[in-house]
A tleap script that builds the chain and sets N, CA, C and O, in Angstrom:
source leaprc.protein.ff14SB
mol = sequence {
  NMET MET MET LEU GLN ALA ALA ALA PRO SER
  PRO PRO PRO THR SER VAL LEU GLY SER PRO
  ILE VAL PHE ALA PHE LEU LEU LEU VAL LEU
  THR LEU VAL GLN VAL VAL PRO PHE TRP PHE
  ILE CYS ARG LYS ALA GLY MET SER PRO TRP
  LEU SER LEU ILE SER MET ILE PRO LEU GLY
  THR LEU VAL LEU THR PHE VAL LEU ALA PHE
  ALA GLU TRP PRO ALA LEU LYS ARG ASP GLY
  GLN GLN ALA ARG CPHE
}
set mol.1.N position { -27.957 108.340 37.240 }
set mol.1.CA position { -28.123 109.350 37.653 }
set mol.1.C position { -27.753 109.535 39.163 }
set mol.1.O position { -27.984 108.478 39.750 }
set mol.2.N position { -27.403 110.221 39.762 }
set mol.2.CA position { -26.759 110.748 40.699 }
set mol.2.C position { -27.710 111.098 41.115 }
set mol.2.O position { -28.457 112.026 40.803 }
set mol.3.N position { -27.781 109.494 42.740 }
set mol.3.CA position { -28.647 110.102 43.709 }
set mol.3.C position { -28.299 111.474 44.665 }
set mol.3.O position { -27.236 112.076 44.816 }
set mol.4.N position { -29.754 111.725 45.288 }
set mol.4.CA position { -29.379 113.094 46.282 }
set mol.4.C position { -29.311 112.993 47.138 }
set mol.4.O position { -30.193 112.461 47.811 }
set mol.5.N position { -28.256 113.432 47.593 }
set mol.5.CA position { -27.929 112.811 49.709 }
set mol.5.C position { -28.457 113.188 50.189 }
set mol.5.O position { -29.183 113.916 49.513 }
set mol.6.N position { -28.759 113.228 51.592 }
set mol.6.CA position { -29.932 114.054 52.705 }
set mol.6.C position { -28.764 114.810 53.056 }
set mol.6.O position { -27.580 114.526 52.870 }
set mol.7.N position { -29.173 115.602 53.478 }
set mol.7.CA position { -27.841 116.652 54.108 }
set mol.7.C position { -28.305 116.670 55.678 }
set mol.7.O position { -29.484 116.645 56.030 }
set mol.8.N position { -27.365 116.710 56.416 }
set mol.8.CA position { -27.441 116.177 57.847 }
set mol.8.C position { -28.520 117.902 58.817 }
set mol.8.O position { -29.080 118.987 58.662 }
set mol.9.N position { -28.239 117.200 59.430 }
set mol.9.CA position { -29.766 118.957 60.432 }
set mol.9.C position { -29.092 119.424 61.346 }
set mol.9.O position { -28.928 119.160 62.537 }
set mol.10.N position { -28.783 120.028 60.764 }
set mol.10.CA position { -27.772 120.997 61.229 }
set mol.10.C position { -28.605 121.541 63.130 }
set mol.10.O position { -29.805 121.686 63.365 }
set mol.11.N position { -27.451 121.708 64.105 }
set mol.11.CA position { -28.375 121.622 65.207 }
set mol.11.C position { -28.919 123.696 65.439 }
set mol.11.O position { -28.654 124.818 65.008 }
set mol.12.N position { -29.642 123.091 66.250 }
set mol.12.CA position { -30.514 124.726 66.041 }
set mol.12.C position { -29.479 125.253 66.971 }
set mol.12.O position { -28.779 124.667 67.796 }
set mol.13.N position { -29.563 126.629 66.597 }
set mol.13.CA position { -29.020 127.729 66.914 }
set mol.13.C position { -28.919 127.880 69.106 }
set mol.13.O position { -29.697 127.671 70.037 }
set mol.14.N position { -27.207 128.440 68.913 }
set mol.14.CA position { -27.847 128.953 70.508 }
set mol.14.C position { -27.417 130.251 70.983 }
set mol.14.O position { -26.480 130.758 70.368 }
set mol.15.N position { -27.878 130.842 71.883 }
set mol.15.CA position { -27.506 132.374 72.480 }
set mol.15.C position { -27.155 131.910 73.802 }
set mol.15.O position { -27.589 130.917 74.385 }
set mol.16.N position { -26.293 132.783 74.204 }
set mol.16.CA position { -25.853 132.686 75.617 }
set mol.16.C position { -27.176 133.155 76.523 }
set mol.16.O position { -27.146 132.899 77.727 }
set mol.17.N position { -28.155 133.731 76.047 }
set mol.17.CA position { -29.808 133.891 77.180 }
set mol.17.C position { -30.447 132.494 76.465 }
set mol.17.O position { -31.632 132.433 76.794 }
set mol.18.N position { -30.157 131.603 75.791 }
set mol.18.CA position { -30.725 130.108 76.499 }
set mol.18.C position { -30.267 129.216 77.198 }
set mol.18.O position { -30.827 128.126 77.089 }
set mol.19.N position { -29.539 129.285 77.801 }
set mol.19.CA position { -28.979 128.476 78.975 }
set mol.19.C position { -29.848 129.251 80.150 }
set mol.19.O position { -29.879 130.451 80.422 }
set mol.20.N position { -30.725 127.842 80.901 }
set mol.20.CA position { -30.991 128.250 82.137 }
set mol.20.C position { -30.891 128.813 82.892 }
set mol.20.O position { -31.693 129.588 83.413 }
set mol.21.N position { -28.978 128.336 83.362 }
set mol.21.CA position { -28.745 129.102 84.265 }
set mol.21.C position { -28.752 130.980 84.557 }
set mol.21.O position { -29.170 131.742 85.429 }
set mol.22.N position { -27.899 131.104 83.027 }
set mol.22.CA position { -27.570 132.391 82.695 }
set mol.22.C position { -28.715 133.268 82.772 }
set mol.22.O position { -28.555 134.479 82.927 }
set mol.23.N position { -29.993 132.681 82.664 }
set mol.23.CA position { -31.348 133.261 81.995 }
set mol.23.C position { -31.776 133.920 83.642 }
set mol.23.O position { -31.867 135.133 83.830 }
set mol.24.N position { -32.059 132.657 84.985 }
set mol.24.CA position { -32.256 133.198 86.291 }
set mol.24.C position { -31.035 133.786 87.059 }
set mol.24.O position { -31.115 134.345 88.153 }
set mol.25.N position { -29.627 133.538 86.176 }
set mol.25.CA position { -28.818 134.802 87.235 }
set mol.25.C position { -29.573 136.170 87.076 }
set mol.25.O position { -29.890 136.889 88.024 }
set mol.26.N position { -29.865 136.483 85.509 }
set mol.26.CA position { -30.619 137.827 84.668 }
set mol.26.C position { -31.332 137.989 85.541 }
set mol.26.O position { -31.159 138.983 86.245 }
set mol.27.N position { -32.066 137.361 85.736 }
set mol.27.CA position { -33.895 137.774 86.841 }
set mol.27.C position { -33.458 137.803 87.421 }
set mol.27.O position { -33.933 138.726 88.083 }
set mol.28.N position { -32.358 137.299 88.101 }
set mol.28.CA position { -31.867 137.569 89.677 }
set mol.28.C position { -31.089 139.247 89.949 }
set mol.28.O position { -31.201 139.917 90.975 }
set mol.29.N position { -30.596 139.482 89.154 }
set mol.29.CA position { -29.851 140.585 89.187 }
set mol.29.C position { -30.844 141.231 88.392 }
set mol.29.O position { -29.987 141.944 87.870 }
set mol.30.N position { -31.997 141.649 87.787 }
set mol.30.CA position { -32.704 142.665 87.193 }
set mol.30.C position { -34.034 142.657 88.486 }
set mol.30.O position { -34.829 143.596 88.448 }
set mol.31.N position { -34.176 141.781 89.376 }
set mol.31.CA position { -35.522 141.881 90.592 }
set mol.31.C position { -33.906 142.713 91.311 }
set mol.31.O position { -33.961 143.919 91.552 }
set mol.32.N position { -32.839 142.084 91.532 }
set mol.32.CA position { -32.254 142.907 92.775 }
set mol.32.C position { -31.881 144.929 92.375 }
set mol.32.O position { -31.739 145.800 93.234 }
set mol.33.N position { -31.829 145.089 91.098 }
set mol.33.CA position { -32.220 146.263 90.790 }
set mol.33.C position { -33.450 146.880 91.006 }
set mol.33.O position { -33.622 147.954 91.582 }
set mol.34.N position { -34.110 146.316 90.628 }
set mol.34.CA position { -35.273 146.989 91.093 }
set mol.34.C position { -36.157 147.446 92.669 }
set mol.34.O position { -36.815 148.388 93.111 }
set mol.35.N position { -35.620 145.995 93.138 }
set mol.35.CA position { -36.020 146.228 94.513 }
set mol.35.C position { -34.905 146.815 95.318 }
set mol.35.O position { -35.305 147.962 95.516 }
set mol.36.N position { -34.086 146.732 95.725 }
set mol.36.CA position { -32.780 147.496 96.587 }
set mol.36.C position { -33.527 149.114 96.823 }
set mol.36.O position { -33.947 149.567 97.887 }
set mol.37.N position { -33.528 149.693 95.646 }
set mol.37.CA position { -33.556 150.839 95.691 }
set mol.37.C position { -35.263 151.236 96.175 }
set mol.37.O position { -35.165 152.307 96.774 }
set mol.38.N position { -36.654 150.834 96.153 }
set mol.38.CA position { -37.490 150.744 97.011 }
set mol.38.C position { -37.037 150.173 98.287 }
set mol.38.O position { -37.664 150.778 99.156 }
set mol.39.N position { -36.279 149.329 98.816 }
set mol.39.CA position { -36.132 148.769 99.957 }
set mol.39.C position { -35.140 149.949 100.972 }
set mol.39.O position { -34.806 149.612 102.108 }
set mol.40.N position { -34.802 151.114 100.489 }
set mol.40.CA position { -34.152 152.703 100.673 }
set mol.40.C position { -34.510 153.164 100.885 }
set mol.40.O position { -34.156 153.777 101.892 }
set mol.41.N position { -35.816 153.519 100.145 }
set mol.41.CA position { -36.307 154.889 100.436 }
set mol.41.C position { -37.903 154.127 100.958 }
set mol.41.O position { -38.583 154.978 101.531 }
set mol.42.N position { -38.611 152.742 100.878 }
set mol.42.CA position { -39.820 152.541 102.031 }
set mol.42.C position { -38.727 152.773 103.577 }
set mol.42.O position { -39.203 153.175 104.638 }
set mol.43.N position { -37.540 152.496 103.431 }
set mol.43.CA position { -36.988 152.673 104.995 }
set mol.43.C position { -36.492 154.089 105.737 }
set mol.43.O position { -36.298 154.456 106.895 }
set mol.44.N position { -36.383 154.763 104.183 }
set mol.44.CA position { -36.395 156.282 104.642 }
set mol.44.C position { -37.735 157.265 104.945 }
set mol.44.O position { -37.797 158.493 104.996 }
set mol.45.N position { -38.661 156.362 105.106 }
set mol.45.CA position { -39.450 157.226 104.984 }
set mol.45.C position { -40.391 156.840 105.922 }
set mol.45.O position { -41.411 157.399 106.326 }
set mol.46.N position { -39.586 155.215 106.346 }
set mol.46.CA position { -40.530 155.491 108.050 }
set mol.46.C position { -41.297 154.183 107.703 }
set mol.46.O position { -41.749 153.483 108.609 }
set mol.47.N position { -41.449 153.843 106.357 }
set mol.47.CA position { -42.507 152.558 106.505 }
set mol.47.C position { -41.734 150.904 106.467 }
set mol.47.O position { -40.538 150.816 106.190 }
set mol.48.N position { -42.204 150.207 106.639 }
set mol.48.CA position { -41.500 149.185 106.475 }
set mol.48.C position { -41.180 148.745 104.783 }
set mol.48.O position { -41.870 148.824 103.766 }
set mol.49.N position { -39.704 148.221 105.071 }
set mol.49.CA position { -38.600 148.448 103.351 }
set mol.49.C position { -39.622 146.620 103.061 }
set mol.49.O position { -39.920 146.437 101.881 }
set mol.50.N position { -40.015 145.595 103.955 }
set mol.50.CA position { -40.928 144.958 102.760 }
set mol.50.C position { -41.724 145.150 102.358 }
set mol.50.O position { -42.304 144.094 102.106 }
set mol.51.N position { -42.510 146.361 101.925 }
set mol.51.CA position { -43.200 147.098 100.955 }
set mol.51.C position { -42.726 146.840 99.608 }
set mol.51.O position { -43.332 146.378 98.641 }
set mol.52.N position { -40.983 147.402 99.788 }
set mol.52.CA position { -39.897 146.894 98.292 }
set mol.52.C position { -40.888 145.593 97.619 }
set mol.52.O position { -41.538 145.823 96.600 }
set mol.53.N position { -40.937 144.215 98.288 }
set mol.53.CA position { -41.236 143.766 97.694 }
set mol.53.C position { -42.414 143.591 96.319 }
set mol.53.O position { -42.291 142.911 95.300 }
set mol.54.N position { -43.503 144.440 96.733 }
set mol.54.CA position { -44.540 145.029 95.690 }
set mol.54.C position { -44.255 145.133 94.419 }
set mol.54.O position { -45.001 145.001 93.449 }
set mol.55.N position { -42.340 145.550 94.509 }
set mol.55.CA position { -42.028 145.460 93.139 }
set mol.55.C position { -42.057 145.194 92.005 }
set mol.55.O position { -41.920 145.689 90.886 }
set mol.56.N position { -42.415 143.649 92.870 }
set mol.56.CA position { -41.876 142.487 91.708 }
set mol.56.C position { -42.798 141.862 91.226 }
set mol.56.O position { -42.759 140.854 90.521 }
set mol.57.N position { -43.774 142.521 91.642 }
set mol.57.CA position { -45.665 141.555 90.725 }
set mol.57.C position { -45.472 142.862 89.182 }
set mol.57.O position { -44.634 143.670 88.780 }
set mol.58.N position { -46.485 142.488 88.890 }
set mol.58.CA position { -46.639 142.746 87.315 }
set mol.58.C position { -47.556 144.387 87.901 }
set mol.58.O position { -48.651 144.103 88.387 }
set mol.59.N position { -47.365 145.347 87.904 }
set mol.59.CA position { -47.799 147.392 87.796 }
set mol.59.C position { -47.769 147.370 89.731 }
set mol.59.O position { -48.757 147.866 90.271 }
set mol.60.N position { -46.623 146.788 90.666 }
set mol.60.CA position { -46.451 146.815 91.309 }
set mol.60.C position { -45.402 148.180 91.742 }
set mol.60.O position { -45.405 148.809 92.800 }
set mol.61.N position { -44.652 148.348 90.703 }
set mol.61.CA position { -43.684 149.230 91.097 }
set mol.61.C position { -44.646 150.377 91.013 }
set mol.61.O position { -44.714 151.380 91.723 }
set mol.62.N position { -45.470 149.959 89.855 }
set mol.62.CA position { -46.515 151.549 89.447 }
set mol.62.C position { -47.584 152.238 92.010 }
set mol.62.O position { -47.540 153.059 92.927 }
set mol.63.N position { -48.331 150.743 91.423 }
set mol.63.CA position { -48.536 151.169 92.574 }
set mol.63.C position { -47.751 151.428 94.263 }
set mol.63.O position { -48.156 151.901 95.325 }
set mol.64.N position { -46.658 150.923 93.860 }
set mol.64.CA position { -45.687 151.010 95.166 }
set mol.64.C position { -45.111 152.913 94.604 }
set mol.64.O position { -44.747 153.714 95.465 }
set mol.65.N position { -45.146 153.242 93.294 }
set mol.65.CA position { -44.839 154.803 93.516 }
set mol.65.C position { -46.165 155.395 93.980 }
set mol.65.O position { -46.053 155.858 95.115 }
set mol.66.N position { -47.339 155.523 93.481 }
set mol.66.CA position { -47.952 156.005 94.285 }
set mol.66.C position { -47.975 155.928 95.720 }
set mol.66.O position { -48.089 156.908 96.456 }
set mol.67.N position { -47.896 155.078 95.986 }
set mol.67.CA position { -47.675 155.287 97.990 }
set mol.67.C position { -46.857 155.864 98.423 }
set mol.67.O position { -47.096 156.702 99.292 }
set mol.68.N position { -46.140 155.729 98.168 }
set mol.68.CA position { -44.744 156.364 98.217 }
set mol.68.C position { -44.208 158.263 98.074 }
set mol.68.O position { -43.370 159.081 98.454 }
set mol.69.N position { -45.645 158.052 97.087 }
set mol.69.CA position { -46.271 159.750 96.672 }
set mol.69.C position { -47.101 160.426 97.689 }
set mol.69.O position { -47.183 161.568 98.141 }
set mol.70.N position { -47.679 159.303 97.877 }
set mol.70.CA position { -49.506 160.422 98.420 }
set mol.70.C position { -49.448 159.883 100.007 }
set mol.70.O position { -50.247 160.384 100.798 }
set mol.71.N position { -48.414 158.768 100.518 }
set mol.71.CA position { -48.673 158.620 101.682 }
set mol.71.C position { -48.538 159.422 102.707 }
set mol.71.O position { -48.046 160.496 102.358 }
set mol.72.N position { -48.803 159.341 103.996 }
set mol.72.CA position { -47.950 160.660 104.710 }
set mol.72.C position { -46.725 159.420 105.008 }
set mol.72.O position { -46.711 158.197 104.872 }
set mol.73.N position { -45.623 160.559 105.537 }
set mol.73.CA position { -44.431 159.700 106.108 }
set mol.73.C position { -43.828 160.136 106.964 }
set mol.73.O position { -43.186 161.170 107.146 }
set mol.74.N position { -44.218 158.706 107.879 }
set mol.74.CA position { -43.891 159.060 109.366 }
set mol.74.C position { -42.576 159.965 109.408 }
set mol.74.O position { -42.373 161.151 109.667 }
set mol.75.N position { -41.793 158.910 109.049 }
set mol.75.CA position { -40.265 160.246 109.193 }
set mol.75.C position { -40.457 161.538 108.974 }
set mol.75.O position { -40.119 162.193 109.959 }
set mol.76.N position { -40.861 162.186 108.091 }
set mol.76.CA position { -41.169 163.660 108.034 }
set mol.76.C position { -41.977 164.190 109.827 }
set mol.76.O position { -41.619 165.136 110.530 }
set mol.77.N position { -43.058 163.216 110.096 }
set mol.77.CA position { -43.575 164.151 110.866 }
set mol.77.C position { -42.807 164.105 112.480 }
set mol.77.O position { -42.995 165.006 113.297 }
set mol.78.N position { -41.653 162.523 112.845 }
set mol.78.CA position { -41.191 162.247 113.609 }
set mol.78.C position { -40.156 164.146 113.691 }
set mol.78.O position { -40.123 164.960 114.613 }
set mol.79.N position { -39.306 164.198 111.928 }
set mol.79.CA position { -38.605 165.019 112.506 }
set mol.79.C position { -39.135 166.532 112.166 }
set mol.79.O position { -38.260 167.342 111.861 }
set mol.80.N position { -40.652 167.032 112.197 }
set mol.80.CA position { -40.817 168.021 112.324 }
set mol.80.C position { -41.277 168.577 111.060 }
set mol.80.O position { -41.970 169.586 110.933 }
set mol.81.N position { -40.776 167.739 110.027 }
set mol.81.CA position { -40.531 168.922 108.940 }
set mol.81.C position { -42.577 168.597 108.335 }
set mol.81.O position { -43.467 167.815 108.673 }
set mol.82.N position { -42.423 169.838 107.240 }
set mol.82.CA position { -43.672 169.929 106.869 }
set mol.82.C position { -43.427 169.643 105.309 }
set mol.82.O position { -42.533 170.171 104.647 }
set mol.83.N position { -44.439 168.653 104.795 }
set mol.83.CA position { -44.014 168.570 103.679 }
set mol.83.C position { -44.753 169.799 102.647 }
set mol.83.O position { -45.656 170.611 102.850 }
set mol.84.N position { -44.002 169.528 101.617 }
set mol.84.CA position { -43.736 170.559 100.519 }
set mol.84.C position { -44.668 170.195 99.323 }
set mol.84.O position { -44.576 169.219 98.579 }
set mol.85.N position { -45.772 171.404 99.305 }
set mol.85.CA position { -46.522 171.186 98.104 }
set mol.85.C position { -46.338 171.608 96.423 }
set mol.85.O position { -47.188 171.260 95.603 }
savepdb mol mol.pdb
quit
């Protein structure tokens, strides 16, 4: 009778995203893609650009969008423009 030989375990499949370095780099890029536009919008609105960091927390983007939409923009007051609704 022939004895069955146990097959050597194959290594687990790896992917490009499995690397912690690649994951950290992608996380940094996605964070910058989200924060940088809000940075410029807040600065143009006459608000502190540091408010853009709120977009990094969960639901922060939604909160920041509402703050920008309904707040009085000091930059518009300074230029003498009226807000149009």
